[in-house]
C-alpha positions as a Python dict, from the first residue, in 0.01 Angstrom:
ca = {
    (1, 'M'): (0, 0, 0),
    (2, 'D'): (145, 339, -94),
    (3, 'S'): (176, 628, 148),
    (4, 'H'): (-110, 820, -17),
    (5, 'A'): (-347, 526, 34),
    (6, 'M'): (-236, 489, 396),
    (7, 'T'): (-285, 861, 454),
    (8, 'E'): (-631, 844, 299),
    (9, 'R'): (-728, 546, 516),
    (10, 'A'): (-601, 725, 828),
    (11, 'R'): (-807, 1032, 733),
    (12, 'R'): (-1118, 819, 682),
    (13, 'V'): (-1065, 644, 1017),
    (14, 'Q'): (-1030, 978, 1195),
    (15, 'E'): (-1341, 1107, 1019),
    (16, 'A'): (-1545, 798, 1111),
    (17, 'I'): (-1445, 827, 1476),
    (18, 'A'): (-1508, 1203, 1489),
    (19, 'E'): (-1854, 1166, 1336),
    (20, 'A'): (-1957, 859, 1537),
    (21, 'S'): (-2276, 900, 1734),
    (22, 'V'): (-2532, 658, 1874),
    (23, 'E'): (-2876, 741, 2012),
    (24, 'L'): (-3039, 472, 2224),
    (25, 'T'): (-3365, 462, 2417),
    (26, 'S'): (-3428, 228, 2709),
    (27, 'D'): (-3682, -51, 2656),
    (28, 'D'): (-3939, 131, 2871),
    (29, 'H'): (-3880, 460, 2682),
    (30, 'A'): (-3792, 638, 3007),
    (31, 'V'): (-3436, 730, 2909),
    (32, 'T'): (-3272, 829, 2582),
    (33, 'V'): (-2899, 889, 2555),
    (34, 'V'): (-2673, 1005, 2275),
    (35, 'V'): (-2308, 904, 2296),
    (36, 'G'): (-2033, 1034, 2074),
    (37, 'P'): (-1664, 971, 2015),
    (38, 'G'): (-1478, 832, 2311),
    (39, 'G'): (-1806, 734, 2472),
    (40, 'A'): (-1888, 1091, 2571),
    (41, 'V'): (-2253, 1138, 2665),
    (42, 'R'): (-2372, 1418, 2438),
    (43, 'D'): (-2735, 1420, 2546),
    (44, 'L'): (-2957, 1263, 2810),
    (45, 'H'): (-3334, 1287, 2791),
    (46, 'L'): (-3575, 1167, 3060),
    (47, 'S'): (-3933, 1116, 2946),
    (48, 'S'): (-4229, 1149, 3180),
    (49, 'R'): (-4206, 770, 3230),
    (50, 'A'): (-3873, 820, 3409),
    (51, 'F'): (-4049, 984, 3701),
    (52, 'Q'): (-4237, 667, 3791),
    (53, 'Y'): (-3908, 522, 3924),
    (54, 'D'): (-3731, 596, 4248),
    (55, 'G'): (-3388, 756, 4217),
    (56, 'A'): (-3192, 432, 4252),
    (57, 'R'): (-3388, 250, 3981),
    (58, 'L'): (-3376, 549, 3747),
    (59, 'G'): (-3000, 567, 3796),
    (60, 'E'): (-2972, 199, 3700),
    (61, 'I'): (-3175, 258, 3385),
    (62, 'V'): (-2960, 558, 3289),
    (63, 'V'): (-2635, 366, 3346),
    (64, 'D'): (-2763, 58, 3160),
    (65, 'T'): (-2877, 269, 2865),
    (66, 'I'): (-2539, 444, 2847),
    (67, 'R'): (-2359, 108, 2869),
    (68, 'L'): (-2570, -34, 2585),
    (69, 'A'): (-2513, 279, 2376),
    (70, 'H'): (-2137, 240, 2426),
    (71, 'A'): (-2159, -123, 2313),
    (72, 'R'): (-2359, -21, 2005),
    (73, 'M'): (-2101, 250, 1931),
    (74, 'G'): (-1827, -14, 1941),
    (75, 'E'): (-2021, -236, 1702),
    (76, 'E'): (-2089, 48, 1460),
    (77, 'L'): (-1728, 167, 1467),
    (78, 'S'): (-1610, -189, 1406),
    (79, 'V'): (-1826, -209, 1094),
    (80, 'A'): (-1711, 135, 979),
    (81, 'M'): (-1346, 44, 1032),
    (82, 'A'): (-1395, -281, 842),
    (83, 'E'): (-1532, -81, 550),
    (84, 'V'): (-1244, 166, 563),
    (85, 'M'): (-991, -114, 581),
    (86, 'G'): (-1145, -295, 284),
    (87, 'D'): (-1346, -569, 459),
    (88, 'R'): (-1705, -509, 346),
    (89, 'T'): (-1842, -806, 544),
    (90, 'G'): (-1817, -630, 880),
    (91, 'G'): (-1575, -896, 1000),
    (92, 'P'): (-1243, -841, 1171),
    (93, 'F'): (-1013, -594, 1007),
    (94, 'R'): (-641, -545, 1002),
    (95, 'P'): (-521, -300, 1264),
    (96, 'L'): (-383, 33, 1152),
    (97, 'P'): (-5, 48, 1126),
    (98, 'T'): (183, 195, 1419),
    (99, 'P'): (368, 527, 1375),
    (100, 'A'): (696, 333, 1357),
    (101, 'Q'): (556, 109, 1083),
    (102, 'L'): (434, 415, 891),
    (103, 'R'): (781, 578, 917),
    (104, 'T'): (945, 258, 793),
    (105, 'Q'): (701, 236, 502),
    (106, 'L'): (756, 602, 411),
    (107, 'D'): (1134, 563, 434),
    (108, 'R'): (1120, 262, 201),
    (109, 'E'): (920, 464, -49),
    (110, 'G'): (1154, 760, -20),
    (111, 'G'): (889, 993, 121),
    (112, 'G'): (994, 1002, 487),
    (113, 'A'): (1080, 1330, 661),
    (114, 'R'): (1450, 1375, 716),
}
């Protein structure tokens, strides 16, 4: 793979991660969360159903919904990365090269910084 192709893949990976977002609503529709890159909670919405629970139970529902949204985010990013890396089946993909591997590749191609 040439350095331009590797740079393009790295750009697409960064873009996919930066744009990643998952919205998930609890089964009882009491809680909706939106998580973004790095698992950051971007939004939390409590419907009127949330107020039928005591504080401890509502906290459990919020935490469970966030946990499930994080898991979904991981699944969606895995599929996106598989597409970027050339595996259209959603299966495992090759990891990105390390910075040292990229430098070695660039040096071999004569494009490394000196």
